[in-house]
N, C-alpha and C positions, 0 to 999 in steps of 0.2 A: 185644468187650472191647478197650480201648485199652492200648497198651504204656506203662507208667509208668516204664520204665527210663530214667534220665537218662544220655545218652551224653557229657555234657560232660567227665566225669572221664576216660573212655576216650580221647576226642579230645585232651584236654590231655596225657595221658600219652604218646600217640603223637607229638604235636608236640614234647614235651619230649625223648623218645628221639631224634627226628630232630635236635634241637638239640645233642645230645651227641655227634654224629658230625661229624668234620671235613669241611669242604668239600674239593673236589679241590685247590685251591691250598694249603689248610692241610695236607692230607695229604702233598702233595709236599714241603712245607717240613719237616714233622716227620720224614718218612722219611729225609731227608738226614742227620738226627742219629743214625740207627741205626748208621751205619758210621764215625762220627767218635769219637775218643777223648773220653770223658766225656760223650758225647751232644751235643757242640757243634752248635748250629744255625747255618746259613749266614747271612751278612749279604747275600749276593747270590744271585740266581737263576742257573740254569745258563747263561743267555744274557748274563750280566754286569750285568743291571739290579739295582738294590737291591730286596730283599724288601719288598713294601708294608707300611707301618707297621700297617695295619688287620689284616693277616694275623698279624703278630707279636702285636699287642694281643689279638686274639681267642684265640690259643693261650695267652697268659698268663692271660687271664680265665677260660678253661676249666680251667686247671691242667695243661695238656699240656706247657707249657714254663715255665721259671723263669729270672729274670735270673741270670747267672753272675758277671760282673764288669764294671766300667766300662772302656770303651775310652779309654785316656789320649790317644790321637791324635785320635779323633773322639768326643767325649763324647755326642753325640746318637745315636750308633749303639748299639743294645742288643745286647750279646753274651749270648745265652741258650743254655740246654741243655734237652734232652729230659728229662721227668720220668717216673717209673714210670707215672703215669696216662696220659701221652702214649704210652708204649710199649703200654699196655693197649688204648688206643683204636685203635691201628693193627692190633690183632688178634694171634691166636696165631702167625701166620707171621712176626711181627717177630723178628729175630735177637736174641740176648742182647746186653747192653751191651758196647761195646768197653772194653778196659781203659784206665784213666786214665793209666797209665805204660807205657812201652815195657819189654819184658822185658830183663833184663840179659844182655849177651853172655856166652856160655860161654867159659871159659878153655880154651885148648888145652893138652894135655899135651905137655911138651917132653921 
């Protein structure tokens, strides 16, 4: 008896699942937003080079990052921030989002 089970759906699903995980460079880019206020993502890599546009575009396309605001000094640079979907794809070990504002200083009793 021959197997009539069609594996195309299973293979397609596995390929799709793999596509939903960030590559190592994308993961490093997204992880840097975990410790920044508002989830701000970097414009530059740790070694000072600009983050490759294809890394930023791929993260935007997957919904892991979103445009935040236009950079008035360098309009071609995309200032982005991490999304809830981006935090989720990094896994449960991802820390909670940093606060958008600094806490107010406490007044000293005089």
